[in-house]
C-alpha positions in Angstrom: -23.9 -14.5 -20.2 -21.4 -12.7 -22.5 -17.7 -13.5 -22.1 -17.2 -9.9 -21.0 -19.7 -10.3 -18.2 -18.1 -13.5 -17.2 -14.7 -11.8 -17.2 -16.0 -8.9 -15.1 -17.6 -11.4 -12.6 -14.3 -13.2 -12.3 -12.3 -10.0 -11.8 -14.8 -8.9 -9.1 -14.6 -12.4 -7.4 -10.8 -12.1 -7.4 -11.0 -8.5 -6.0 -13.2 -9.5 -3.1 -11.1 -12.6 -2.4 -7.9 -10.5 -2.2 -9.6 -7.9 0.0 -10.6 -10.7 2.3 -6.9 -11.5 2.8 -5.9 -7.8 3.4 -6.1 -6.7 7.0 -8.7 -4.0 7.6 -8.8 -1.0 9.8 -9.0 -2.0 13.5 -6.5 -4.8 13.1 -3.6 -4.0 15.5 -1.0 -5.2 13.0 -1.7 -2.1 10.9 -0.6 0.1 13.8 2.6 -1.9 14.5 5.9 -0.8 13.0 7.5 -3.5 10.8 10.9 -5.0 11.4 13.8 -5.1 9.0 14.0 -7.9 6.5 17.3 -9.8 7.0 17.0 -12.8 4.7 16.9 -12.4 1.0 15.9 -15.9 0.1 13.3 -17.9 -1.8 10.7 -17.3 0.9 11.1 -13.5 0.4 10.6 -14.1 -3.4 7.4 -16.0 -2.7 6.1 -13.3 -0.4 6.8 -10.7 -3.0 5.0 -12.7 -5.7 2.0 -13.3 -3.4 1.8 -9.6 -2.4 2.0 -8.6 -6.0 -0.8 -10.9 -7.1 -3.0 -9.7 -4.1 -2.4 -6.1 -5.0 -3.3 -6.7 -8.7 -6.4 -8.7 -7.8 -7.5 -6.1 -5.3 -7.0 -3.4 -8.0 -4.5 -1.5 -5.8 -1.4 0.4 -6.7 0.6 -0.6 -3.6 0.6 -3.1 -0.8 2.8 -3.2 2.3 3.6 -6.4 4.2 1.7 -5.4 7.4 -1.5 -5.3 5.3 -1.2 -9.0 4.9 -0.2 -9.5 8.6 3.6 -9.8 8.0 5.5 -7.3 10.1 8.4 -7.0 7.6 9.6 -3.8 5.9 8.5 -4.9 2.4 6.2 -3.2 -0.1 5.2 -3.7 -3.7 3.7 -1.1 -6.0 3.0 -0.4 -9.7 2.1 2.8 -11.3 -0.4 1.6 -13.9 -2.5 -1.4 -14.7 -0.1 -2.6 -17.3 3.0 -1.3 -15.5 5.6 -3.6 -13.9 5.3 -4.4 -10.2 8.3 -3.2 -8.2 9.3 -4.6 -4.8 11.2 -2.5 -2.2 12.8 -4.2 0.8 13.7 -2.2 3.9 12.7 1.1 2.2 13.6 4.4 3.9 12.8 7.9 2.7 16.1 9.7 2.8 15.0 13.0 1.3 11.6 14.8 0.9 10.9 18.0 -1.0 9.7 21.0 0.9 7.0 21.3 -1.7 3.8 19.4 -0.7 0.5 18.7 -2.4 -2.8 17.6 -1.0 -4.6 14.9 -3.0 -7.2 12.2 -2.4 -6.0 8.8 -1.3 -7.7 5.5 -0.7 -6.4 2.5 1.1 -7.0 -1.2 0.6 -7.2 -1.5 4.4 -9.8 1.2 4.8 -12.5 0.2 2.3 -14.0 2.6 -0.2 -13.2 5.8 1.7 -11.1 8.6 0.0 -9.4 11.3 2.1 -7.3 14.4 1.4 -3.7 13.7 2.4 -0.8 16.1 2.1 2.4 14.6 0.8 5.8 15.7 -0.4 5.8 16.2 -4.1 9.2 14.4 -4.5 11.1 11.9 -2.4 14.2 9.8 -2.5 13.9 6.3 -1.2 16.8 4.0 -0.4 16.0 0.3 -0.3 17.0 -3.2 -1.4 15.6 -5.3 -4.2 14.5 -8.9 -3.8 18.1 -10.1 -4.1 19.4 -7.7 -1.5 21.1 -5.3 -3.9 20.9 -1.5 -3.1 18.2 0.5 -4.9 17.6 4.2 -5.0 14.3 5.5 -6.2 13.9 9.2 -7.0 10.2 9.6 -7.1 8.0 12.5 -8.1 4.3 13.3 -8.1 2.1 10.1 -8.1 5.0 7.7 -7.5 6.2 9.8 -4.6 2.7 9.7 -3.1 2.4 5.9 -3.5 5.8 5.3 -1.9 5.0 7.6 1.1 1.7 5.9 1.6 3.2 2.4 1.6 6.2 3.4 3.8 3.7 4.9 6.3 2.1 1.4 6.5 5.6 0.0 7.4 5.7 2.5 10.3 2.2 1.8 11.6 0.7 5.0 10.1 -2.6 5.2 8.2 -4.0 7.9 5.9 -6.4 8.6 8.8 -3.4 10.0 10.7 -2.5 12.4 7.9 -5.9 13.7 6.8 -7.5 16.9 8.2 -9.3 16.5 11.5 -12.8 17.0 10.1 -12.3 14.3 7.4 -10.8 11.9 10.0 -13.8 12.3 12.2 -16.1 11.7 9.3 -14.1 8.7 8.1 -14.0 7.1 11.6 -17.8 7.5 11.9 -18.2 5.7 8.5 -15.8 3.0 9.6 -17.7 2.4 12.8 -21.0 2.2 11.0 -19.9 -0.1 8.2 -21.4 -3.6 8.2 -19.1 -6.4 9.3 
């Protein structure tokens, strides 16, 4: 076996292990709004580190705490494979552009399905960092889409709720028919 094949096998093993930890469609925690984080302590730092590693291993671009069963307003994201991971605590969208765009989205909690989801092209998000300091993110295009997706998770909303009805029906059928 070549070292490249071994590396690919290892990455796939890590991806599957991470997906095994991430809650999947049907788990009620994904529909439950998350509570505010009050303690900015070492435990929060460990949770951010764990979520960041799970997101990277699962080959995702974002992960919200409810996706790992924690009902806390916490998300992590990164915009590229080599980009830094950013954590936002208690994020709130304080402004959204009137301009929207429909694009395909996937979700680590819904498997391999892609759906058309309309999102605001630009948003402003107010949050705290891991230390509790205020953070403002003015996000556009892809970053705005990622943030809206992850903040939806914190509110118990899935991409299934935002996609056109025909795609939602098709996706729900596929989810019902997937092997356990």
